[in-house]
N, CA, C and O atoms as a printed pandas DataFrame, in Angstrom:
     atom_number atom_name residue_name chain_id  residue_number  x_coord  y_coord  z_coord
0              1         N          UNK        A               1   15.096   -2.786    6.745
1              2        CA          UNK        A               1   14.646   -3.499    5.562
2              3         C          UNK        A               1   15.212   -2.774    4.337
3              4         O          UNK        A               1   15.071   -1.558    4.205
4              5         N          UNK        A               2   15.848   -3.528    3.450
5              6        CA          UNK        A               2   16.429   -2.891    2.273
6              7         C          UNK        A               2   15.423   -2.829    1.120
7              8         O          UNK        A               2   14.304   -3.332    1.217
8              9         N          UNK        A               3   15.851   -2.209    0.048
9             10        CA          UNK        A               3   14.990   -1.967   -1.118
10            11         C          UNK        A               3   14.403   -3.266   -1.670
11            12         O          UNK        A               3   13.198   -3.359   -1.903
12            13         N          UNK        A               4   15.254   -4.259   -1.877
13            14        CA          UNK        A               4   14.784   -5.522   -2.455
14            15         C          UNK        A               4   13.776   -6.222   -1.548
15            16         O          UNK        A               4   12.788   -6.783   -2.023
16            17         N          UNK        A               5   14.027   -6.188   -0.252
17            18        CA          UNK        A               5   13.103   -6.822    0.700
18            19         C          UNK        A               5   11.744   -6.129    0.686
19            20         O          UNK        A               5   10.704   -6.785    0.747
20            21         N          UNK        A               6   11.759   -4.800    0.604
21            22        CA          UNK        A               6   10.490   -4.070    0.589
22            23         C          UNK        A               6    9.765   -4.262   -0.745
23            24         O          UNK        A               6    8.537   -4.330   -0.777
24            25         N          UNK        A               7   10.506   -4.348   -1.824
25            26        CA          UNK        A               7    9.865   -4.661   -3.110
26            27         C          UNK        A               7    9.201   -6.035   -3.048
27            28         O          UNK        A               7    8.070   -6.208   -3.503
28            29         N          UNK        A               8    9.909   -7.004   -2.483
29            30        CA          UNK        A               8    9.351   -8.348   -2.349
30            31         C          UNK        A               8    8.128   -8.330   -1.426
31            32         O          UNK        A               8    7.123   -8.981   -1.710
32            33         N          UNK        A               9    8.217   -7.593   -0.337
33            34        CA          UNK        A               9    7.101   -7.520    0.621
34            35         C          UNK        A               9    5.859   -6.914   -0.019
35            36         O          UNK        A               9    4.753   -7.408    0.198
36            37         N          UNK        A              10    6.024   -5.857   -0.801
37            38        CA          UNK        A              10    4.861   -5.242   -1.446
38            39         C          UNK        A              10    4.285   -6.155   -2.525
39            40         O          UNK        A              10    3.073   -6.168   -2.744
40            41         N          UNK        A              11    5.141   -6.913   -3.194
41            42        CA          UNK        A              11    4.648   -7.869   -4.187
42            43         C          UNK        A              11    3.854   -8.986   -3.493
43            44         O          UNK        A              11    2.775   -9.358   -3.956
44            45         N          UNK        A              12    4.375   -9.510   -2.403
45            46        CA          UNK        A              12    3.671  -10.553   -1.650
46            47         C          UNK        A              12    2.334  -10.035   -1.124
47            48         O          UNK        A              12    1.336  -10.756   -1.123
48            49         N          UNK        A              13    2.325   -8.782   -0.679
49            50        CA          UNK        A              13    1.070   -8.190   -0.222
50            51         C          UNK        A              13    0.054   -8.175   -1.357
51            52         O          UNK        A              13   -1.104   -8.545   -1.161
52            53         N          UNK        A              14    0.478   -7.752   -2.532
53            54        CA          UNK        A              14   -0.419   -7.717   -3.693
54            55         C          UNK        A              14   -0.964   -9.101   -4.015
55            56         O          UNK        A              14   -2.162   -9.268   -4.245
56            57         N          UNK        A              15   -0.083  -10.085   -4.030
57            58        CA          UNK        A              15   -0.509  -11.455   -4.327
58            59         C          UNK        A              15   -1.490  -11.973   -3.278
59            60         O          UNK        A              15   -2.511  -12.571   -3.620
60            61         N          UNK        A              16   -1.183  -11.744   -2.010
61            62        CA          UNK        A              16   -2.073  -12.185   -0.936
62            63         C          UNK        A              16   -3.418  -11.478   -1.011
63            64         O          UNK        A              16   -4.464  -12.090   -0.796
64            65         N          UNK        A              17   -3.385  -10.190   -1.317
65            66        CA          UNK        A              17   -4.613   -9.413   -1.458
66            67         C          UNK        A              17   -5.493  -10.012   -2.551
67            68         O          UNK        A              17   -6.687  -10.228   -2.345
68            69         N          UNK        A              18   -4.908  -10.275   -3.696
69            70        CA          UNK        A              18   -5.655  -10.859   -4.814
70            71         C          UNK        A              18   -6.242  -12.209   -4.412
71            72         O          UNK        A              18   -7.419  -12.476   -4.657
72            73         N          UNK        A              19   -5.426  -13.053   -3.798
73            74        CA          UNK        A              19   -5.889  -14.390   -3.420
74            75         C          UNK        A              19   -7.049  -14.355   -2.427
75            76         O          UNK        A              19   -8.011  -15.109   -2.572
76            77         N          UNK        A              20   -6.963  -13.496   -1.434
77            78        CA          UNK        A              20   -8.034  -13.414   -0.433
78            79         C          UNK        A              20   -9.295  -12.798   -1.024
79            80         O          UNK        A              20  -10.398  -13.295   -0.795
80            81         N          UNK        A              21   -9.137  -11.727   -1.775
81            82        CA          UNK        A              21  -10.315  -11.046   -2.303
82            83         C          UNK        A              21  -11.068  -11.900   -3.324
83            84         O          UNK        A              21  -12.272  -11.724   -3.509
84            85         N          UNK        A              22  -10.379  -12.809   -3.978
85            86        CA          UNK        A              22  -11.055  -13.718   -4.912
86            87         C          UNK        A              22  -11.996  -14.685   -4.192
87            88         O          UNK        A              22  -12.918  -15.224   -4.805
88            89         N          UNK        A              23  -11.772  -14.903   -2.911
89            90        CA          UNK        A              23  -12.594  -15.836   -2.130
90            91         C          UNK        A              23  -13.907  -15.214   -1.647
91            92         O          UNK        A              23  -14.832  -15.932   -1.268
92            93         N          UNK        A              24  -13.987  -13.895   -1.660
93            94        CA          UNK        A              24  -15.160  -13.229   -1.088
94            95         C          UNK        A              24  -16.400  -13.464   -1.949
95            96         O          UNK        A              24  -16.297  -13.664   -3.159
96            97         N          UNK        A              25  -17.571  -13.437   -1.312
97            98        CA          UNK        A              25  -18.825  -13.616   -2.062
98            99         C          UNK        A              25  -18.967  -12.553   -3.156
99           100         O          UNK        A              25  -18.544  -11.407   -2.996
100          101         N          UNK        A              26  -19.560  -12.960   -4.244
101          102        CA          UNK        A              26  -19.777  -12.041   -5.367
102          103         C          UNK        A              26  -21.126  -11.353   -5.181
103          104         O          UNK        A              26  -22.176  -11.982   -5.312
104          105         N          UNK        A              27  -21.089  -10.064   -4.877
105          106        CA          UNK        A              27  -22.301   -9.255   -4.769
106          107         C          UNK        A              27  -21.946   -7.813   -5.090
107          108         O          UNK        A              27  -20.771   -7.478   -5.237
108          109         N          UNK        A              28  -22.941   -6.971   -5.198
109          110        CA          UNK        A              28  -22.723   -5.583   -5.620
110          111         C          UNK        A              28  -21.778   -4.833   -4.687
111          112         O          UNK        A              28  -20.869   -4.144   -5.149
112          113         N          UNK        A              29  -21.984   -4.962   -3.392
113          114        CA          UNK        A              29  -21.127   -4.250   -2.426
114          115         C          UNK        A              29  -19.681   -4.724   -2.553
115          116         O          UNK        A              29  -18.765   -3.913   -2.690
116          117         N          UNK        A              30  -19.485   -6.027   -2.506
117          118        CA          UNK        A              30  -18.117   -6.559   -2.600
118          119         C          UNK        A              30  -17.466   -6.205   -3.931
119          120         O          UNK        A              30  -16.269   -5.920   -3.974
120          121         N          UNK        A              31  -18.224   -6.220   -5.000
121          122        CA          UNK        A              31  -17.669   -5.892   -6.309
122          123         C          UNK        A              31  -17.000   -4.509   -6.268
123          124         O          UNK        A              31  -15.875   -4.333   -6.736
124          125         N          UNK        A              32  -17.711   -3.549   -5.704
125          126        CA          UNK        A              32  -17.167   -2.185   -5.655
126          127         C          UNK        A              32  -15.995   -2.069   -4.680
127          128         O          UNK        A              32  -14.976   -1.458   -5.001
128          129         N          UNK        A              33  -16.140   -2.656   -3.487
129          130        CA          UNK        A              33  -15.081   -2.572   -2.478
130          131         C          UNK        A              33  -13.820   -3.314   -2.929
131          132         O          UNK        A              33  -12.703   -2.831   -2.742
132          133         N          UNK        A              34  -14.014   -4.486   -3.521
133          134        CA          UNK        A              34  -12.871   -5.270   -3.998
134          135         C          UNK        A              34  -12.123   -4.515   -5.093
135          136         O          UNK        A              34  -10.893   -4.476   -5.093
136          137         N          UNK        A              35  -12.853   -3.923   -6.014
137          138        CA          UNK        A              35  -12.202   -3.157   -7.080
138          139         C          UNK        A              35  -11.332   -2.042   -6.534
139          140         O          UNK        A              35  -10.208   -1.834   -6.990
140          141         N          UNK        A              36  -11.861   -1.332   -5.558
141          142        CA          UNK        A              36  -11.092   -0.236   -4.950
142          143         C          UNK        A              36   -9.860   -0.772   -4.218
143          144         O          UNK        A              36   -8.766   -0.220   -4.336
144          145         N          UNK        A              37  -10.054   -1.856   -3.460
145          146        CA          UNK        A              37   -8.938   -2.422   -2.690
146          147         C          UNK        A              37   -7.845   -2.970   -3.609
147          148         O          UNK        A              37   -6.657   -2.825   -3.321
148          149         N          UNK        A              38   -8.246   -3.597   -4.709
149          150        CA          UNK        A              38   -7.259   -4.121   -5.657
150          151         C          UNK        A              38   -6.478   -2.974   -6.294
151          152         O          UNK        A              38   -5.253   -3.031   -6.407
152          153         N          UNK        A              39   -7.199   -1.932   -6.708
153          154        CA          UNK        A              39   -6.527   -0.792   -7.349
154          155         C          UNK        A              39   -5.486   -0.166   -6.418
155          156         O          UNK        A              39   -4.327    0.006   -6.793
156          157         N          UNK        A              40   -5.915    0.167   -5.211
157          158        CA          UNK        A              40   -4.986    0.839   -4.292
158          159         C          UNK        A              40   -3.931   -0.122   -3.759
159          160         O          UNK        A              40   -2.765    0.252   -3.633
160          161         N          UNK        A              41   -4.323   -1.355   -3.445
161          162        CA          UNK        A              41   -3.393   -2.312   -2.852
162          163         C          UNK        A              41   -2.257   -2.729   -3.771
163          164         O          UNK        A              41   -1.123   -2.889   -3.320
164          165         N          UNK        A              42   -2.545   -2.905   -5.046
165          166        CA          UNK        A              42   -1.485   -3.280   -5.978
166          167         C          UNK        A              42   -0.655   -2.066   -6.403
167          168         O          UNK        A              42    0.472   -2.208   -6.878
168          169         N          UNK        A              43   -1.215   -0.893   -6.228
169          170        CA          UNK        A              43   -0.502    0.339   -6.565
170          171         C          UNK        A              43    0.624    0.650   -5.574
171          172         O          UNK        A              43    1.576    1.351   -5.918
172          173         N          UNK        A              44    0.518    0.137   -4.360
173          174        CA          UNK        A              44    1.554    0.400   -3.347
174          175         C          UNK        A              44    2.917   -0.030   -3.878
175          176         O          UNK        A              44    3.857    0.764   -3.914
176          177         N          UNK        A              45    3.018   -1.288   -4.287
177          178        CA          UNK        A              45    4.290   -1.817   -4.779
178          179         C          UNK        A              45    4.698   -1.248   -6.117
179          180         O          UNK        A              45    5.883   -1.031   -6.367
180          181         N          UNK        A              46    3.721   -1.002   -6.986
181          182        CA          UNK        A              46    4.040   -0.439   -8.299
182          183         C          UNK        A              46    4.690    0.936   -8.151
183          184         O          UNK        A              46    5.679    1.236   -8.819
184          185         N          UNK        A              47    4.132    1.762   -7.278
185          186        CA          UNK        A              47    4.708    3.091   -7.072
186          187         C          UNK        A              47    6.037    3.032   -6.338
187          188         O          UNK        A              47    6.908    3.873   -6.563
188          189         N          UNK        A              48    6.201    2.048   -5.463
189          190        CA          UNK        A              48    7.498    1.896   -4.801
190          191         C          UNK        A              48    8.577    1.541   -5.828
191          192         O          UNK        A              48    9.696    2.051   -5.762
192          193         N          UNK        A              49    8.239    0.678   -6.762
193          194        CA          UNK        A              49    9.202    0.345   -7.810
194          195         C          UNK        A              49    9.521    1.562   -8.668
195          196         O          UNK        A              49   10.670    1.760   -9.065
196          197         N          UNK        A              50    8.515    2.374   -8.955
197          198        CA          UNK        A              50    8.774    3.614   -9.697
198          199         C          UNK        A              50    9.678    4.541   -8.895
199          200         O          UNK        A              50   10.559    5.194   -9.454
200          201         N          UNK        A              51    9.460    4.596   -7.585
201          202        CA          UNK        A              51   10.319    5.434   -6.741
202          203         C          UNK        A              51   11.769    4.980   -6.839
203          204         O          UNK        A              51   12.683    5.802   -6.909
204          205         N          UNK        A              52   11.972    3.674   -6.844
205          206        CA          UNK        A              52   13.334    3.147   -6.920
206          207         C          UNK        A              52   14.004    3.405   -8.263
207          208         O          UNK        A              52   15.223    3.289   -8.385
208          209         N          UNK        A              53   13.211    3.752   -9.266
209          210        CA          UNK        A              53   13.755    4.101  -10.581
210          211         C          UNK        A              53   13.623    5.600  -10.838
211          212         O          UNK        A              53   13.658    6.044  -11.986
212          213         N          UNK        A              54   13.473    6.366   -9.782
213          214        CA          UNK        A              54   13.220    7.806   -9.928
214          215         C          UNK        A              54   14.422    8.530  -10.516
215          216         O          UNK        A              54   15.554    8.047  -10.490
216          217         N          UNK        A              55   14.124    9.709  -11.047
217          218        CA          UNK        A              55   15.148   10.501  -11.718
218          219         C          UNK        A              55   15.759   11.573  -10.833
219          220         O          UNK        A              55   16.765   12.182  -11.196
220          221         N          UNK        A              56   15.156   11.808   -9.675
221          222        CA          UNK        A              56   15.668   12.838   -8.778
222          223         C          UNK        A              56   15.151   12.571   -7.370
223          224         O          UNK        A              56   14.211   11.796   -7.194
224          225         N          UNK        A              57   15.754   13.202   -6.366
225          226        CA          UNK        A              57   15.241   13.053   -5.000
226          227         C          UNK        A              57   13.785   13.523   -4.865
227          228         O          UNK        A              57   13.004   12.934   -4.117
228          229         N          UNK        A              58   13.436   14.566   -5.582
229          230        CA          UNK        A              58   12.059   15.077   -5.537
230          231         C          UNK        A              58   11.091   14.061   -6.142
231          232         O          UNK        A              58   10.008   13.840   -5.601
232          233         N          UNK        A              59   11.471   13.449   -7.247
233          234        CA          UNK        A              59   10.653   12.420   -7.887
234          235         C          UNK        A              59   10.503   11.210   -6.961
235          236         O          UNK        A              59    9.420   10.637   -6.852
236          237         N          UNK        A              60   11.595   10.827   -6.297
237          238        CA          UNK        A              60   11.550    9.716   -5.347
238          239         C          UNK        A              60   10.546   10.009   -4.238
239          240         O          UNK        A              60    9.708    9.166   -3.921
240          241         N          UNK        A              61   10.626   11.189   -3.653
241          242        CA          UNK        A              61    9.709   11.570   -2.574
242          243         C          UNK        A              61    8.263   11.530   -3.062
243          244         O          UNK        A              61    7.377   11.062   -2.348
244          245         N          UNK        A              62    8.029   12.013   -4.255
245          246        CA          UNK        A              62    6.673   12.027   -4.810
246          247         C          UNK        A              62    6.123   10.606   -4.930
247          248         O          UNK        A              62    4.982   10.355   -4.540
248          249         N          UNK        A              63    6.912    9.676   -5.463
249          250        CA          UNK        A              63    6.460    8.294   -5.644
250          251         C          UNK        A              63    6.286    7.579   -4.300
251          252         O          UNK        A              63    5.352    6.795   -4.126
252          253         N          UNK        A              64    7.175    7.848   -3.367
253          254        CA          UNK        A              64    7.045    7.248   -2.027
254          255         C          UNK        A              64    5.776    7.762   -1.358
255          256         O          UNK        A              64    5.078    7.011   -0.676
256          257         N          UNK        A              65    5.484    9.030   -1.555
257          258        CA          UNK        A              65    4.264    9.602   -0.987
258          259         C          UNK        A              65    3.022    8.944   -1.590
259          260         O          UNK        A              65    2.033    8.733   -0.887
260          261         N          UNK        A              66    3.063    8.622   -2.864
261          262        CA          UNK        A              66    1.941    7.919   -3.487
262          263         C          UNK        A              66    1.792    6.523   -2.858
263          264         O          UNK        A              66    0.675    6.094   -2.570
264          265         N          UNK        A              67    2.901    5.818   -2.646
265          266        CA          UNK        A              67    2.830    4.512   -1.984
266          267         C          UNK        A              67    2.205    4.636   -0.602
267          268         O          UNK        A              67    1.388    3.805   -0.206
268          269         N          UNK        A              68    2.589    5.674    0.125
269          270        CA          UNK        A              68    2.005    5.931    1.448
270          271         C          UNK        A              68    0.496    6.134    1.348
271          272         O          UNK        A              68   -0.271    5.519    2.090
272          273         N          UNK        A              69    0.077    6.995    0.431
273          274        CA          UNK        A              69   -1.354    7.287    0.296
274          275         C          UNK        A              69   -2.133    6.063   -0.167
275          276         O          UNK        A              69   -3.259    5.849    0.280
276          277         N          UNK        A              70   -1.562    5.263   -1.044
277          278        CA          UNK        A              70   -2.237    4.045   -1.510
278          279         C          UNK        A              70   -2.364    3.025   -0.378
279          280         O          UNK        A              70   -3.379    2.334   -0.280
280          281         N          UNK        A              71   -1.349    2.925    0.472
281          282        CA          UNK        A              71   -1.433    2.013    1.627
282          283         C          UNK        A              71   -2.518    2.475    2.592
283          284         O          UNK        A              71   -3.269    1.665    3.136
284          285         N          UNK        A              72   -2.588    3.778    2.793
285          286        CA          UNK        A              72   -3.621    4.345    3.669
286          287         C          UNK        A              72   -5.016    4.074    3.091
287          288         O          UNK        A              72   -5.937    3.709    3.821
288          289         N          UNK        A              73   -5.159    4.253    1.794
289          290        CA          UNK        A              73   -6.437    3.998    1.138
290          291         C          UNK        A              73   -6.803    2.511    1.200
291          292         O          UNK        A              73   -7.962    2.161    1.426
292          293         N          UNK        A              74   -5.819    1.650    1.002
293          294        CA          UNK        A              74   -6.065    0.210    1.061
294          295         C          UNK        A              74   -6.558   -0.203    2.440
295          296         O          UNK        A              74   -7.460   -1.031    2.565
296          297         N          UNK        A              75   -5.968    0.371    3.456
297          298        CA          UNK        A              75   -6.412    0.086    4.821
298          299         C          UNK        A              75   -7.888    0.466    4.987
299          300         O          UNK        A              75   -8.646   -0.258    5.632
300          301         N          UNK        A              76   -8.286    1.576    4.419
301          302        CA          UNK        A              76   -9.680    2.025    4.462
302          303         C          UNK        A              76  -10.610    1.008    3.795
303          304         O          UNK        A              76  -11.629    0.619    4.366
304          305         N          UNK        A              77  -10.246    0.579    2.572
305          306        CA          UNK        A              77  -11.103   -0.359    1.845
306          307         C          UNK        A              77  -11.163   -1.708    2.550
307          308         O          UNK        A              77  -12.214   -2.348    2.578
308          309         N          UNK        A              78  -10.051   -2.140    3.117
309          310        CA          UNK        A              78  -10.058   -3.405    3.848
310          311         C          UNK        A              78  -10.933   -3.319    5.100
311          312         O          UNK        A              78  -11.601   -4.289    5.458
312          313         N          UNK        A              79  -10.929   -2.177    5.755
313          314        CA          UNK        A              79  -11.829   -1.993    6.909
314          315         C          UNK        A              79  -13.278   -2.153    6.478
315          316         O          UNK        A              79  -14.067   -2.795    7.172
316          317         N          UNK        A              80  -13.625   -1.585    5.359
317          318        CA          UNK        A              80  -14.987   -1.716    4.841
318          319         C          UNK        A              80  -15.295   -3.144    4.411
319          320         O          UNK        A              80  -16.412   -3.623    4.605
320          321         N          UNK        A              81  -14.327   -3.817    3.835
321          322        CA          UNK        A              81  -14.537   -5.213    3.447
322          323         C          UNK        A              81  -14.744   -6.103    4.669
323          324         O          UNK        A              81  -15.551   -7.033    4.628
324          325         N          UNK        A              82  -14.031   -5.830    5.743
325          326        CA          UNK        A              82  -14.225   -6.585    6.986
326          327         C          UNK        A              82  -15.638   -6.366    7.510
327          328         O          UNK        A              82  -16.292   -7.311    7.953
328          329         N          UNK        A              83  -16.109   -5.131    7.462
329          330        CA          UNK        A              83  -17.470   -4.823    7.902
330          331         C          UNK        A              83  -18.500   -5.544    7.027
331          332         O          UNK        A              83  -19.480   -6.092    7.533
332          333         N          UNK        A              84  -18.273   -5.539    5.734
333          334        CA          UNK        A              84  -19.224   -6.154    4.799
334          335         C          UNK        A              84  -19.148   -7.677    4.781
335          336         O          UNK        A              84  -20.077   -8.340    4.320
336          337         N          UNK        A              85  -18.042   -8.238    5.283
337          338        CA          UNK        A              85  -17.816   -9.689    5.221
338          339         C          UNK        A              85  -17.278  -10.214    6.548
339          340         O          UNK        A              85  -16.155  -10.714    6.602
340          341         N          UNK        A              86  -18.061  -10.106    7.614
341          342        CA          UNK        A              86  -17.546  -10.509    8.929
342          343         C          UNK        A              86  -17.108  -11.976    8.985
343          344         O          UNK        A              86  -16.252  -12.330    9.795
344          345         N          UNK        A              87  -17.675  -12.819    8.145
345          346        CA          UNK        A              87  -17.275  -14.230    8.126
346          347         C          UNK        A              87  -15.866  -14.428    7.567
347          348         O          UNK        A              87  -15.280  -15.499    7.728
348          349         N          UNK        A              88  -15.326  -13.413    6.918
349          350        CA          UNK        A              88  -13.992  -13.491    6.323
350          351         C          UNK        A              88  -12.978  -12.632    7.078
351          352         O          UNK        A              88  -11.893  -12.347    6.570
352          353         N          UNK        A              89  -13.339  -12.227    8.282
353          354        CA          UNK        A              89  -12.467  -11.351    9.068
354          355         C          UNK        A              89  -11.083  -11.972    9.284
355          356         O          UNK        A              89  -10.073  -11.271    9.216
356          357         N          UNK        A              90  -11.034  -13.280    9.542
357          358        CA          UNK        A              90   -9.743  -13.937    9.773
358          359         C          UNK        A              90   -8.848  -13.897    8.540
359          360         O          UNK        A              90   -7.624  -13.886    8.667
360          361         N          UNK        A              91   -9.435  -13.875    7.364
361          362        CA          UNK        A              91   -8.656  -13.772    6.126
362          363         C          UNK        A              91   -8.252  -12.334    5.824
363          364         O          UNK        A              91   -7.155  -12.078    5.326
364          365         N          UNK        A              92   -9.150  -11.396    6.130
365          366        CA          UNK        A              92   -8.926   -9.989    5.781
366          367         C          UNK        A              92   -8.060   -9.239    6.795
367          368         O          UNK        A              92   -7.322   -8.326    6.425
368          369         N          UNK        A              93   -8.145   -9.617    8.055
369          370        CA          UNK        A              93   -7.414   -8.880    9.097
370          371         C          UNK        A              93   -5.901   -8.853    8.895
371          372         O          UNK        A              93   -5.292   -7.804    9.106
372          373         N          UNK        A              94   -5.262   -9.964    8.495
373          374        CA          UNK        A              94   -3.811   -9.875    8.249
374          375         C          UNK        A              94   -3.459   -8.900    7.119
375          376         O          UNK        A              94   -2.425   -8.234    7.167
376          377         N          UNK        A              95   -4.315   -8.824    6.118
377          378        CA          UNK        A              95   -4.092   -7.850    5.037
378          379         C          UNK        A              95   -4.245   -6.433    5.555
379          380         O          UNK        A              95   -3.472   -5.545    5.196
380          381         N          UNK        A              96   -5.242   -6.224    6.400
381          382        CA          UNK        A              96   -5.456   -4.914    7.012
382          383         C          UNK        A              96   -4.235   -4.513    7.832
383          384         O          UNK        A              96   -3.776   -3.373    7.761
384          385         N          UNK        A              97   -3.717   -5.450    8.604
385          386        CA          UNK        A              97   -2.532   -5.174    9.423
386          387         C          UNK        A              97   -1.316   -4.871    8.550
387          388         O          UNK        A              97   -0.550   -3.952    8.839
388          389         N          UNK        A              98   -1.147   -5.647    7.485
389          390        CA          UNK        A              98   -0.003   -5.416    6.600
390          391         C          UNK        A              98   -0.121   -4.066    5.896
391          392         O          UNK        A              98    0.884   -3.373    5.733
392          393         N          UNK        A              99   -1.317   -3.681    5.480
393          394        CA          UNK        A              99   -1.471   -2.365    4.842
394          395         C          UNK        A              99   -1.141   -1.259    5.843
395          396         O          UNK        A              99   -0.570   -0.233    5.472
396          397         N          UNK        A             100   -1.498   -1.467    7.105
397          398        CA          UNK        A             100   -1.154   -0.494    8.146
398          399         C          UNK        A             100    0.370   -0.410    8.322
399          400         O          UNK        A             100    0.928    0.682    8.434
400          401         N          UNK        A             101    1.026   -1.556    8.343
401          402        CA          UNK        A             101    2.480   -1.553    8.491
402          403         C          UNK        A             101    3.159   -0.898    7.286
403          404         O          UNK        A             101    4.112   -0.135    7.444
404          405         N          UNK        A             102    2.668   -1.197    6.091
405          406        CA          UNK        A             102    3.232   -0.559    4.898
406          407         C          UNK        A             102    3.001    0.946    4.927
407          408         O          UNK        A             102    3.872    1.722    4.535
408          409         N          UNK        A             103    1.822    1.356    5.394
409          410        CA          UNK        A             103    1.530    2.776    5.516
410          411         C          UNK        A             103    2.542    3.448    6.462
411          412         O          UNK        A             103    3.028    4.544    6.182
412          413         N          UNK        A             104    2.842    2.799    7.551
413          414        CA          UNK        A             104    3.805    3.358    8.512
414          415         C          UNK        A             104    5.217    3.413    7.927
415          416         O          UNK        A             104    5.939    4.390    8.126
416          417         N          UNK        A             105    5.601    2.367    7.211
417          418        CA          UNK        A             105    6.933    2.344    6.586
418          419         C          UNK        A             105    7.060    3.482    5.579
419          420         O          UNK        A             105    8.030    4.240    5.610
420          421         N          UNK        A             106    6.078    3.602    4.687
421          422        CA          UNK        A             106    6.160    4.651    3.670
422          423         C          UNK        A             106    5.955    6.033    4.266
423          424         O          UNK        A             106    6.523    7.005    3.769
424          425         N          UNK        A             107    5.163    6.141    5.309
425          426        CA          UNK        A             107    4.998    7.425    5.998
426          427         C          UNK        A             107    6.314    7.907    6.590
427          428         O          UNK        A             107    6.653    9.086    6.497
428          429         N          UNK        A             108    7.051    6.983    7.201
429          430        CA          UNK        A             108    8.364    7.322    7.752
430          431         C          UNK        A             108    9.318    7.708    6.632
431          432         O          UNK        A             108   10.124    8.626    6.786
432          433         N          UNK        A             109    9.229    7.013    5.511
433          434        CA          UNK        A             109   10.082    7.343    4.364
434          435         C          UNK        A             109    9.792    8.740    3.840
435          436         O          UNK        A             109   10.712    9.479    3.490
436          437         N          UNK        A             110    8.508    9.106    3.786
437          438        CA          UNK        A             110    8.129   10.448    3.329
438          439         C          UNK        A             110    8.733   11.502    4.263
439          440         O          UNK        A             110    9.272   12.510    3.806
440          441         N          UNK        A             111    8.639   11.262    5.551
441          442        CA          UNK        A             111    9.202   12.202    6.529
442          443         C          UNK        A             111   10.709   12.343    6.341
443          444         O          UNK        A             111   11.243   13.452    6.348
444          445         N          UNK        A             112   11.381   11.219    6.173
445          446        CA          UNK        A             112   12.829   11.232    5.954
446          447         C          UNK        A             112   13.179   11.959    4.661
447          448         O          UNK        A             112   14.138   12.730    4.619
448          449         N          UNK        A             113   12.405   11.717    3.612
449          450        CA          UNK        A             113   12.644   12.398    2.334
450          451         C          UNK        A             113   12.512   13.906    2.483
451          452         O          UNK        A             113   13.326   14.664    1.956
452          453         N          UNK        A             114   11.488   14.333    3.199
453          454        CA          UNK        A             114   11.296   15.783    3.410
454          455         C          UNK        A             114   12.514   16.383    4.095
455          456         O          UNK        A             114   13.011   17.435    3.696
456          457         N          UNK        A             115   12.988   15.698    5.135
457          458        CA          UNK        A             115   14.157   16.192    5.870
458          459         C          UNK        A             115   15.390   16.219    4.975
459          460         O          UNK        A             115   16.161   17.179    4.990
460          461         N          UNK        A             116   15.566   15.158    4.199
461          462        CA          UNK        A             116   16.736   15.088    3.308
462          463         C          UNK        A             116   16.669   16.155    2.212
463          464         O          UNK        A             116   17.689   16.749    1.861
464          465         N          UNK        A             117   15.473   16.397    1.673
465          466        CA          UNK        A             117   15.321   17.426    0.632
466          467         C          UNK        A             117   15.614   18.810    1.197
467          468         O          UNK        A             117   16.224   19.639    0.521
468          469         N          UNK        A             118   15.183   19.066    2.428
469          470        CA          UNK        A             118   15.472   20.366    3.042
470          471         C          UNK        A             118   16.977   20.538    3.200
471          472         O          UNK        A             118   17.510   21.613    2.928
472          473         N          UNK        A             119   17.660   19.496    3.634
473          474        CA          UNK        A             119   19.114   19.555    3.772
474          475         C          UNK        A             119   19.782   19.712    2.422
475          476         O          UNK        A             119   20.754   20.457    2.293
476          477         N          UNK        A             120   19.277   19.022    1.419
477          478        CA          UNK        A             120   19.833   19.078    0.062
478          479         C          UNK        A             120   19.692   20.474   -0.523
479          480         O          UNK        A             120   20.620   20.980   -1.154
480          481         N          UNK        A             121   18.535   21.101   -0.317
481          482        CA          UNK        A             121   18.279   22.431   -0.859
482          483         C          UNK        A             121   19.156   23.479   -0.190
483          484         O          UNK        A             121   19.576   24.438   -0.837
484          485         N          UNK        A             122   19.437   23.307    1.104
485          486        CA          UNK        A             122   20.251   24.275    1.846
486          487         C          UNK        A             122   21.707   24.281    1.397
487          488         O          UNK        A             122   22.410   25.272    1.596
488          489         N          UNK        A             123   22.172   23.179    0.791
489          490        CA          UNK        A             123   23.586   23.087    0.397
490          491         C          UNK        A             123   23.921   23.954   -0.774
491          492         O          UNK        A             123   25.070   23.980   -1.215
C-alpha cells in the first residue's frame, strides 16, 4: 500500500467512525467513550499526514509512532463502545477491525523505521 492509499484509508476510517458514532444512543457513558474514540480515531490519519511532511527520518518515526499509538487507543475505545452498545456491534465491529489493521500497519512501520534509523546512524 502506498502513501496516498494509506492517507485515503485513514481518512475513510475517520469518516466511517464519525458516521457510526453519530448513530449511537446519547447518554453519559457513550458521550465520554465517543469523545475519546473520535479524538484518537481521527488523530491516526492526521499524524500520518504529518509524518509524510516530516523534516527528518527521526521526525517521521515519531509521527508514525503516534499514529500507531492512536490506532491502539482507538481499538480500546471501540472495544468499550461495543460492550456499552451491544445492539450496535454490527456497526462497531468493522471499525474495531480496521483500527486493529491500522495498528498493525503502523506498528510494522515503526519497526522498519527503527531498523532504518539504526542503519542510517551507523553510516
